[in-house]
Wavefront OBJ file of the C-alpha trace (Angstrom):
o trace
v 96.202 94.287 133.623
v 93.678 96.789 134.972
v 95.368 99.644 133.145
v 93.385 98.874 130.018
v 90.092 98.839 131.922
v 90.745 102.305 133.333
v 91.573 103.931 129.995
v 95.338 103.547 130.061
v 95.492 102.505 126.402
v 93.064 105.077 125.028
v 95.793 107.390 123.735
v 97.519 104.627 121.778
v 94.210 103.376 120.432
v 93.180 106.863 119.299
v 96.587 107.398 117.639
v 96.201 104.112 115.768
v 92.676 104.993 114.637
v 93.810 108.401 113.349
v 96.771 106.867 111.519
v 94.635 104.216 109.836
v 92.021 106.829 108.899
v 94.676 109.040 107.316
v 95.938 106.123 105.222
v 92.399 105.231 104.154
v 91.607 108.807 103.122
v 94.823 109.017 101.076
v 94.119 105.666 99.418
v 90.542 106.668 98.599
v 91.671 109.974 97.080
v 94.216 108.121 94.941
v 91.575 105.685 93.692
v 89.157 108.505 92.854
v 91.861 110.311 90.873
v 92.821 107.145 88.971
v 89.179 106.393 88.176
v 88.565 109.903 86.867
v 91.629 109.658 84.626
v 90.530 106.269 83.296
v 87.014 107.526 82.572
v 88.413 110.599 80.841
v 90.615 108.390 78.647
v 87.686 106.184 77.689
v 85.478 109.198 76.985
v 88.168 110.785 74.781
v 88.676 107.525 72.888
v 84.928 107.204 72.279
v 84.741 110.830 71.112
v 87.611 110.282 68.646
v 85.933 107.096 67.403
v 82.575 108.747 66.797
v 84.145 111.793 65.154
v 86.114 109.658 62.711
v 83.046 107.725 61.509
v 81.088 109.234 58.641
v 77.513 109.882 59.673
v 74.733 108.408 57.621
v 71.500 110.326 57.687
v 68.335 108.273 57.981
v 65.837 110.949 56.976
l 1 2 3 4 5 6 7 8 9 10 11 12 13 14 15 16 17 18 19 20 21 22 23 24 25 26 27 28 29 30 31 32 33 34 35 36 37 38 39 40 41 42 43 44 45 46 47 48 49 50 51 52 53 54 55 56 57 58 59
């Protein structure tokens, strides 16, 4: 019972924290990559759309 009070579980706790942090960093990197790809797709689609429209000059 007193083992926890005297730091007996610190190693396990630190290992758990590092493991959870690693998973979070990997998940965040994956989400950033997916978001960049989605934005690139939308930007390309918009560019194709605007290039295909004939421009009318208002001068």
